[in-house]
PyMOL commands that place a pseudoatom at each C-alpha (Angstrom):
pseudoatom trace, name=CA, resn=MET, resi=1, chain=A, elem=C, hetatm=0, pos=[18.286, 1.104, 5.680]
pseudoatom trace, name=CA, resn=LYS, resi=2, chain=A, elem=C, hetatm=0, pos=[19.100, -0.348, 9.098]
pseudoatom trace, name=CA, resn=ARG, resi=3, chain=A, elem=C, hetatm=0, pos=[15.495, 0.175, 10.164]
pseudoatom trace, name=CA, resn=THR, resi=4, chain=A, elem=C, hetatm=0, pos=[14.266, -1.765, 7.165]
pseudoatom trace, name=CA, resn=LEU, resi=5, chain=A, elem=C, hetatm=0, pos=[16.632, -4.619, 7.935]
pseudoatom trace, name=CA, resn=LYS, resi=6, chain=A, elem=C, hetatm=0, pos=[15.544, -4.680, 11.583]
pseudoatom trace, name=CA, resn=PHE, resi=7, chain=A, elem=C, hetatm=0, pos=[11.881, -4.641, 10.556]
pseudoatom trace, name=CA, resn=SER, resi=8, chain=A, elem=C, hetatm=0, pos=[12.502, -7.440, 8.064]
pseudoatom trace, name=CA, resn=ALA, resi=9, chain=A, elem=C, hetatm=0, pos=[14.313, -9.546, 10.654]
pseudoatom trace, name=CA, resn=VAL, resi=10, chain=A, elem=C, hetatm=0, pos=[11.534, -9.075, 13.214]
pseudoatom trace, name=CA, resn=ALA, resi=11, chain=A, elem=C, hetatm=0, pos=[8.837, -9.899, 10.657]
pseudoatom trace, name=CA, resn=LEU, resi=12, chain=A, elem=C, hetatm=0, pos=[10.728, -12.982, 9.492]
pseudoatom trace, name=CA, resn=LEU, resi=13, chain=A, elem=C, hetatm=0, pos=[11.213, -14.133, 13.079]
pseudoatom trace, name=CA, resn=ALA, resi=14, chain=A, elem=C, hetatm=0, pos=[7.499, -13.670, 13.793]
pseudoatom trace, name=CA, resn=VAL, resi=15, chain=A, elem=C, hetatm=0, pos=[6.552, -15.740, 10.744]
pseudoatom trace, name=CA, resn=VAL, resi=16, chain=A, elem=C, hetatm=0, pos=[9.012, -18.504, 11.654]
pseudoatom trace, name=CA, resn=VAL, resi=17, chain=A, elem=C, hetatm=0, pos=[7.746, -18.632, 15.254]
pseudoatom trace, name=CA, resn=LEU, resi=18, chain=A, elem=C, hetatm=0, pos=[4.121, -18.809, 14.101]
pseudoatom trace, name=CA, resn=TRP, resi=19, chain=A, elem=C, hetatm=0, pos=[4.959, -21.480, 11.561]
pseudoatom trace, name=CA, resn=ALA, resi=20, chain=A, elem=C, hetatm=0, pos=[6.964, -23.503, 14.100]
pseudoatom trace, name=CA, resn=CYS, resi=21, chain=A, elem=C, hetatm=0, pos=[4.089, -23.402, 16.578]
pseudoatom trace, name=CA, resn=GLY, resi=22, chain=A, elem=C, hetatm=0, pos=[1.838, -24.932, 13.942]
pseudoatom trace, name=CA, resn=GLY, resi=23, chain=A, elem=C, hetatm=0, pos=[-0.660, -22.083, 14.163]
pseudoatom trace, name=CA, resn=ALA, resi=24, chain=A, elem=C, hetatm=0, pos=[-1.988, -20.374, 11.095]
pseudoatom trace, name=CA, resn=ALA, resi=25, chain=A, elem=C, hetatm=0, pos=[-0.690, -16.859, 10.673]
pseudoatom trace, name=CA, resn=GLY, resi=26, chain=A, elem=C, hetatm=0, pos=[-3.294, -14.240, 11.482]
pseudoatom trace, name=CA, resn=PRO, resi=27, chain=A, elem=C, hetatm=0, pos=[-4.052, -11.180, 9.399]
pseudoatom trace, name=CA, resn=LYS, resi=28, chain=A, elem=C, hetatm=0, pos=[-1.414, -9.081, 11.185]
pseudoatom trace, name=CA, resn=ALA, resi=29, chain=A, elem=C, hetatm=0, pos=[1.408, -11.541, 10.442]
pseudoatom trace, name=CA, resn=ALA, resi=30, chain=A, elem=C, hetatm=0, pos=[0.282, -11.967, 6.827]
pseudoatom trace, name=CA, resn=GLY, resi=31, chain=A, elem=C, hetatm=0, pos=[0.051, -8.193, 6.386]
pseudoatom trace, name=CA, resn=GLU, resi=32, chain=A, elem=C, hetatm=0, pos=[3.489, -7.626, 7.920]
pseudoatom trace, name=CA, resn=SER, resi=33, chain=A, elem=C, hetatm=0, pos=[5.030, -10.267, 5.656]
pseudoatom trace, name=CA, resn=PHE, resi=34, chain=A, elem=C, hetatm=0, pos=[3.402, -8.726, 2.584]
pseudoatom trace, name=CA, resn=LEU, resi=35, chain=A, elem=C, hetatm=0, pos=[4.484, -5.185, 3.526]
pseudoatom trace, name=CA, resn=THR, resi=36, chain=A, elem=C, hetatm=0, pos=[8.029, -6.331, 4.283]
pseudoatom trace, name=CA, resn=ALA, resi=37, chain=A, elem=C, hetatm=0, pos=[8.359, -7.971, 0.880]
pseudoatom trace, name=CA, resn=MET, resi=38, chain=A, elem=C, hetatm=0, pos=[6.893, -4.913, -0.855]
pseudoatom trace, name=CA, resn=ALA, resi=39, chain=A, elem=C, hetatm=0, pos=[9.244, -2.599, 1.054]
pseudoatom trace, name=CA, resn=LYS, resi=40, chain=A, elem=C, hetatm=0, pos=[12.196, -4.594, -0.268]
pseudoatom trace, name=CA, resn=GLY, resi=41, chain=A, elem=C, hetatm=0, pos=[10.806, -4.517, -3.799]
pseudoatom trace, name=CA, resn=ASP, resi=42, chain=A, elem=C, hetatm=0, pos=[10.438, -8.319, -3.619]
pseudoatom trace, name=CA, resn=ILE, resi=43, chain=A, elem=C, hetatm=0, pos=[7.297, -8.688, -5.728]
pseudoatom trace, name=CA, resn=GLU, resi=44, chain=A, elem=C, hetatm=0, pos=[7.678, -12.474, -5.999]
pseudoatom trace, name=CA, resn=GLY, resi=45, chain=A, elem=C, hetatm=0, pos=[7.892, -12.695, -2.201]
pseudoatom trace, name=CA, resn=ALA, resi=46, chain=A, elem=C, hetatm=0, pos=[4.879, -10.395, -1.805]
pseudoatom trace, name=CA, resn=LYS, resi=47, chain=A, elem=C, hetatm=0, pos=[2.846, -12.628, -4.126]
pseudoatom trace, name=CA, resn=LYS, resi=48, chain=A, elem=C, hetatm=0, pos=[3.089, -15.440, -1.556]
pseudoatom trace, name=CA, resn=PHE, resi=49, chain=A, elem=C, hetatm=0, pos=[1.109, -13.285, 0.882]
pseudoatom trace, name=CA, resn=ALA, resi=50, chain=A, elem=C, hetatm=0, pos=[-1.291, -11.776, -1.674]
pseudoatom trace, name=CA, resn=SER, resi=51, chain=A, elem=C, hetatm=0, pos=[-4.809, -12.826, -2.629]
pseudoatom trace, name=CA, resn=LYS, resi=52, chain=A, elem=C, hetatm=0, pos=[-5.607, -14.420, -5.973]
pseudoatom trace, name=CA, resn=ASP, resi=53, chain=A, elem=C, hetatm=0, pos=[-7.241, -11.176, -7.115]
pseudoatom trace, name=CA, resn=SER, resi=54, chain=A, elem=C, hetatm=0, pos=[-4.057, -9.244, -6.276]
pseudoatom trace, name=CA, resn=GLN, resi=55, chain=A, elem=C, hetatm=0, pos=[-1.727, -11.341, -8.414]
pseudoatom trace, name=CA, resn=GLY, resi=56, chain=A, elem=C, hetatm=0, pos=[-2.446, -9.372, -11.607]
pseudoatom trace, name=CA, resn=ALA, resi=57, chain=A, elem=C, hetatm=0, pos=[-1.643, -6.006, -10.020]
pseudoatom trace, name=CA, resn=LEU, resi=58, chain=A, elem=C, hetatm=0, pos=[1.598, -7.394, -8.623]
pseudoatom trace, name=CA, resn=GLU, resi=59, chain=A, elem=C, hetatm=0, pos=[2.496, -8.933, -12.004]
pseudoatom trace, name=CA, resn=MET, resi=60, chain=A, elem=C, hetatm=0, pos=[2.043, -5.568, -13.701]
pseudoatom trace, name=CA, resn=MET, resi=61, chain=A, elem=C, hetatm=0, pos=[4.061, -3.855, -10.976]
pseudoatom trace, name=CA, resn=ALA, resi=62, chain=A, elem=C, hetatm=0, pos=[6.931, -6.361, -11.262]
pseudoatom trace, name=CA, resn=GLY, resi=63, chain=A, elem=C, hetatm=0, pos=[7.807, -5.100, -14.726]
pseudoatom trace, name=CA, resn=THR, resi=64, chain=A, elem=C, hetatm=0, pos=[7.923, -1.437, -13.741]
pseudoatom trace, name=CA, resn=SER, resi=65, chain=A, elem=C, hetatm=0, pos=[10.181, 0.817, -11.749]
pseudoatom trace, name=CA, resn=ASP, resi=66, chain=A, elem=C, hetatm=0, pos=[7.430, 1.029, -9.070]
pseudoatom trace, name=CA, resn=ALA, resi=67, chain=A, elem=C, hetatm=0, pos=[8.762, -2.200, -7.587]
pseudoatom trace, name=CA, resn=LYS, resi=68, chain=A, elem=C, hetatm=0, pos=[12.076, -0.493, -6.865]
pseudoatom trace, name=CA, resn=LYS, resi=69, chain=A, elem=C, hetatm=0, pos=[10.446, 2.684, -5.479]
pseudoatom trace, name=CA, resn=ALA, resi=70, chain=A, elem=C, hetatm=0, pos=[8.613, 0.874, -2.678]
pseudoatom trace, name=CA, resn=ASN, resi=71, chain=A, elem=C, hetatm=0, pos=[11.436, 1.096, -0.160]
pseudoatom trace, name=CA, resn=PRO, resi=72, chain=A, elem=C, hetatm=0, pos=[10.200, 3.064, 2.835]
pseudoatom trace, name=CA, resn=ASP, resi=73, chain=A, elem=C, hetatm=0, pos=[12.590, 3.975, 5.625]
pseudoatom trace, name=CA, resn=LYS, resi=74, chain=A, elem=C, hetatm=0, pos=[10.060, 3.124, 8.279]
pseudoatom trace, name=CA, resn=ILE, resi=75, chain=A, elem=C, hetatm=0, pos=[6.916, 1.003, 8.501]
pseudoatom trace, name=CA, resn=GLU, resi=76, chain=A, elem=C, hetatm=0, pos=[4.926, 0.989, 11.734]
pseudoatom trace, name=CA, resn=ILE, resi=77, chain=A, elem=C, hetatm=0, pos=[2.271, -1.700, 12.041]
pseudoatom trace, name=CA, resn=GLY, resi=78, chain=A, elem=C, hetatm=0, pos=[-0.879, -0.592, 13.816]
pseudoatom trace, name=CA, resn=GLU, resi=79, chain=A, elem=C, hetatm=0, pos=[-4.226, -2.104, 14.696]
pseudoatom trace, name=CA, resn=VAL, resi=80, chain=A, elem=C, hetatm=0, pos=[-5.966, -4.931, 12.873]
pseudoatom trace, name=CA, resn=LYS, resi=81, chain=A, elem=C, hetatm=0, pos=[-9.738, -5.015, 12.574]
pseudoatom trace, name=CA, resn=GLU, resi=82, chain=A, elem=C, hetatm=0, pos=[-11.019, -8.470, 11.728]
pseudoatom trace, name=CA, resn=GLU, resi=83, chain=A, elem=C, hetatm=0, pos=[-14.579, -9.056, 10.516]
pseudoatom trace, name=CA, resn=GLY, resi=84, chain=A, elem=C, hetatm=0, pos=[-15.203, -12.636, 9.437]
pseudoatom trace, name=CA, resn=ASP, resi=85, chain=A, elem=C, hetatm=0, pos=[-13.138, -13.396, 6.342]
pseudoatom trace, name=CA, resn=LYS, resi=86, chain=A, elem=C, hetatm=0, pos=[-12.007, -9.787, 5.916]
pseudoatom trace, name=CA, resn=ALA, resi=87, chain=A, elem=C, hetatm=0, pos=[-9.605, -7.630, 7.877]
pseudoatom trace, name=CA, resn=THR, resi=88, chain=A, elem=C, hetatm=0, pos=[-7.913, -4.247, 7.661]
pseudoatom trace, name=CA, resn=LEU, resi=89, chain=A, elem=C, hetatm=0, pos=[-4.419, -3.516, 8.877]
pseudoatom trace, name=CA, resn=ASN, resi=90, chain=A, elem=C, hetatm=0, pos=[-3.587, 0.092, 9.655]
pseudoatom trace, name=CA, resn=TYR, resi=91, chain=A, elem=C, hetatm=0, pos=[0.047, 1.060, 9.289]
pseudoatom trace, name=CA, resn=LYS, resi=92, chain=A, elem=C, hetatm=0, pos=[2.297, 4.049, 8.773]
pseudoatom trace, name=CA, resn=GLU, resi=93, chain=A, elem=C, hetatm=0, pos=[4.779, 4.265, 5.951]
pseudoatom trace, name=CA, resn=ASN, resi=94, chain=A, elem=C, hetatm=0, pos=[7.312, 7.028, 6.536]
pseudoatom trace, name=CA, resn=GLY, resi=95, chain=A, elem=C, hetatm=0, pos=[4.754, 8.723, 8.808]
pseudoatom trace, name=CA, resn=THR, resi=96, chain=A, elem=C, hetatm=0, pos=[1.864, 8.516, 6.322]
pseudoatom trace, name=CA, resn=ASP, resi=97, chain=A, elem=C, hetatm=0, pos=[-1.252, 6.635, 7.485]
pseudoatom trace, name=CA, resn=LYS, resi=98, chain=A, elem=C, hetatm=0, pos=[-2.214, 3.778, 5.190]
pseudoatom trace, name=CA, resn=THR, resi=99, chain=A, elem=C, hetatm=0, pos=[-4.523, 0.770, 5.256]
pseudoatom trace, name=CA, resn=LEU, resi=100, chain=A, elem=C, hetatm=0, pos=[-4.007, -2.719, 3.881]
pseudoatom trace, name=CA, resn=ASN, resi=101, chain=A, elem=C, hetatm=0, pos=[-7.051, -4.890, 3.240]
pseudoatom trace, name=CA, resn=LEU, resi=102, chain=A, elem=C, hetatm=0, pos=[-6.781, -8.615, 3.868]
pseudoatom trace, name=CA, resn=VAL, resi=103, chain=A, elem=C, hetatm=0, pos=[-9.037, -11.541, 2.982]
pseudoatom trace, name=CA, resn=LYS, resi=104, chain=A, elem=C, hetatm=0, pos=[-9.127, -15.160, 4.047]
pseudoatom trace, name=CA, resn=GLU, resi=105, chain=A, elem=C, hetatm=0, pos=[-8.546, -17.560, 1.138]
pseudoatom trace, name=CA, resn=ASP, resi=106, chain=A, elem=C, hetatm=0, pos=[-8.453, -21.307, 1.652]
pseudoatom trace, name=CA, resn=GLY, resi=107, chain=A, elem=C, hetatm=0, pos=[-8.044, -20.771, 5.401]
pseudoatom trace, name=CA, resn=ALA, resi=108, chain=A, elem=C, hetatm=0, pos=[-5.050, -18.410, 5.088]
pseudoatom trace, name=CA, resn=TRP, resi=109, chain=A, elem=C, hetatm=0, pos=[-4.950, -14.632, 5.381]
pseudoatom trace, name=CA, resn=LYS, resi=110, chain=A, elem=C, hetatm=0, pos=[-3.827, -12.842, 2.212]
pseudoatom trace, name=CA, resn=ALA, resi=111, chain=A, elem=C, hetatm=0, pos=[-3.256, -9.189, 1.376]
pseudoatom trace, name=CA, resn=SER, resi=112, chain=A, elem=C, hetatm=0, pos=[-5.866, -7.782, -0.978]
pseudoatom trace, name=CA, resn=TYR, resi=113, chain=A, elem=C, hetatm=0, pos=[-3.675, -5.410, -2.941]
pseudoatom trace, name=CA, resn=THR, resi=114, chain=A, elem=C, hetatm=0, pos=[-4.413, -3.101, -5.824]
pseudoatom trace, name=CA, resn=LYS, resi=115, chain=A, elem=C, hetatm=0, pos=[-1.943, -0.498, -7.011]
pseudoatom trace, name=CA, resn=GLY, resi=116, chain=A, elem=C, hetatm=0, pos=[-2.464, 2.581, -4.884]
pseudoatom trace, name=CA, resn=ALA, resi=117, chain=A, elem=C, hetatm=0, pos=[-4.631, 0.792, -2.311]
pseudoatom trace, name=CA, resn=GLY, resi=118, chain=A, elem=C, hetatm=0, pos=[-4.596, 2.308, 1.136]
pseudoatom trace, name=CA, resn=ASP, resi=119, chain=A, elem=C, hetatm=0, pos=[-3.232, 5.532, -0.244]
pseudoatom trace, name=CA, resn=THR, resi=120, chain=A, elem=C, hetatm=0, pos=[-5.513, 8.157, -1.716]
pseudoatom trace, name=CA, resn=GLY, resi=121, chain=A, elem=C, hetatm=0, pos=[-2.569, 10.482, -2.331]
pseudoatom trace, name=CA, resn=GLY, resi=122, chain=A, elem=C, hetatm=0, pos=[-2.605, 9.774, -6.068]
pseudoatom trace, name=CA, resn=LEU, resi=123, chain=A, elem=C, hetatm=0, pos=[-6.268, 10.703, -6.392]
pseudoatom trace, name=CA, resn=ASP, resi=124, chain=A, elem=C, hetatm=0, pos=[-5.835, 13.712, -4.130]
pseudoatom trace, name=CA, resn=ASP, resi=125, chain=A, elem=C, hetatm=0, pos=[-2.906, 14.877, -6.265]
pseudoatom trace, name=CA, resn=LEU, resi=126, chain=A, elem=C, hetatm=0, pos=[-4.944, 14.407, -9.436]
pseudoatom trace, name=CA, resn=GLY, resi=127, chain=A, elem=C, hetatm=0, pos=[-7.838, 16.440, -8.008]
pseudoatom trace, name=CA, resn=LYS, resi=128, chain=A, elem=C, hetatm=0, pos=[-5.482, 19.198, -6.883]
pseudoatom trace, name=CA, resn=GLY, resi=129, chain=A, elem=C, hetatm=0, pos=[-3.819, 19.246, -10.304]
pseudoatom trace, name=CA, resn=LEU, resi=130, chain=A, elem=C, hetatm=0, pos=[-7.161, 19.567, -12.076]
pseudoatom trace, name=CA, resn=GLU, resi=131, chain=A, elem=C, hetatm=0, pos=[-8.242, 22.309, -9.695]
pseudoatom trace, name=CA, resn=ASP, resi=132, chain=A, elem=C, hetatm=0, pos=[-5.011, 24.238, -10.302]
pseudoatom trace, name=CA, resn=ALA, resi=133, chain=A, elem=C, hetatm=0, pos=[-5.399, 23.832, -14.075]
pseudoatom trace, name=CA, resn=MET, resi=134, chain=A, elem=C, hetatm=0, pos=[-8.974, 25.172, -13.951]
pseudoatom trace, name=CA, resn=ASP, resi=135, chain=A, elem=C, hetatm=0, pos=[-7.897, 28.146, -11.829]
pseudoatom trace, name=CA, resn=SER, resi=136, chain=A, elem=C, hetatm=0, pos=[-5.101, 28.912, -14.270]
pseudoatom trace, name=CA, resn=ALA, resi=137, chain=A, elem=C, hetatm=0, pos=[-7.421, 28.635, -17.279]
pseudoatom trace, name=CA, resn=THR, resi=138, chain=A, elem=C, hetatm=0, pos=[-10.025, 30.863, -15.641]
pseudoatom trace, name=CA, resn=SER, resi=139, chain=A, elem=C, hetatm=0, pos=[-7.369, 33.431, -14.792]
pseudoatom trace, name=CA, resn=THR, resi=140, chain=A, elem=C, hetatm=0, pos=[-6.085, 33.427, -18.390]
pseudoatom trace, name=CA, resn=VAL, resi=141, chain=A, elem=C, hetatm=0, pos=[-9.578, 33.830, -19.823]
pseudoatom trace, name=CA, resn=ASP, resi=142, chain=A, elem=C, hetatm=0, pos=[-10.281, 36.705, -17.409]
pseudoatom trace, name=CA, resn=THR, resi=143, chain=A, elem=C, hetatm=0, pos=[-7.165, 38.566, -18.548]
pseudoatom trace, name=CA, resn=LEU, resi=144, chain=A, elem=C, hetatm=0, pos=[-7.946, 38.048, -22.252]
pseudoatom trace, name=CA, resn=MET, resi=145, chain=A, elem=C, hetatm=0, pos=[-11.629, 39.003, -22.127]
pseudoatom trace, name=CA, resn=PRO, resi=146, chain=A, elem=C, hetatm=0, pos=[-12.517, 42.668, -21.807]
pseudoatom trace, name=CA, resn=ALA, resi=147, chain=A, elem=C, hetatm=0, pos=[-14.527, 43.630, -18.743]
pseudoatom trace, name=CA, resn=ASP, resi=148, chain=A, elem=C, hetatm=0, pos=[-18.172, 44.699, -19.235]
pseudoatom trace, name=CA, resn=GLY, resi=149, chain=A, elem=C, hetatm=0, pos=[-18.452, 48.094, -20.884]
pseudoatom trace, name=CA, resn=GLU, resi=150, chain=A, elem=C, hetatm=0, pos=[-14.967, 48.150, -22.363]
for i in range(1, 150): cmd.bond("trace and resi %d" % i, "trace and resi %d" % (i + 1))
show_as sticks, trace
zoom trace
């Protein structure tokens, strides 16, 4: 909890300094602000740093318990790769590598968020579950069917 508060304070300070200097926040600052809001479960705050296309996913998330679950103990911001009006921010959430996509809208960097973005764990878990189910079904069929010649 203390780590989250420290991270939030640092991110807030960075945003205030950038704003006070009159410079537009880059993709790293926008990504950090978005991730900080998401980590606190502050969907309304995250929307301020999210692209227009991301608003619907955040709206749907606001009404679910997923908004409360997004409270990692530790977020480590990594490298940003900027290519024109698109960027990717690599980060670690509780030690798990993730990626946040960002886009430039009306001159400002915004997080391009879709539920599950940057994290293929859900799809990997689904694939593993299907594989396990098929193995179990095959095993059951093998035990029920007589072997050749019986």
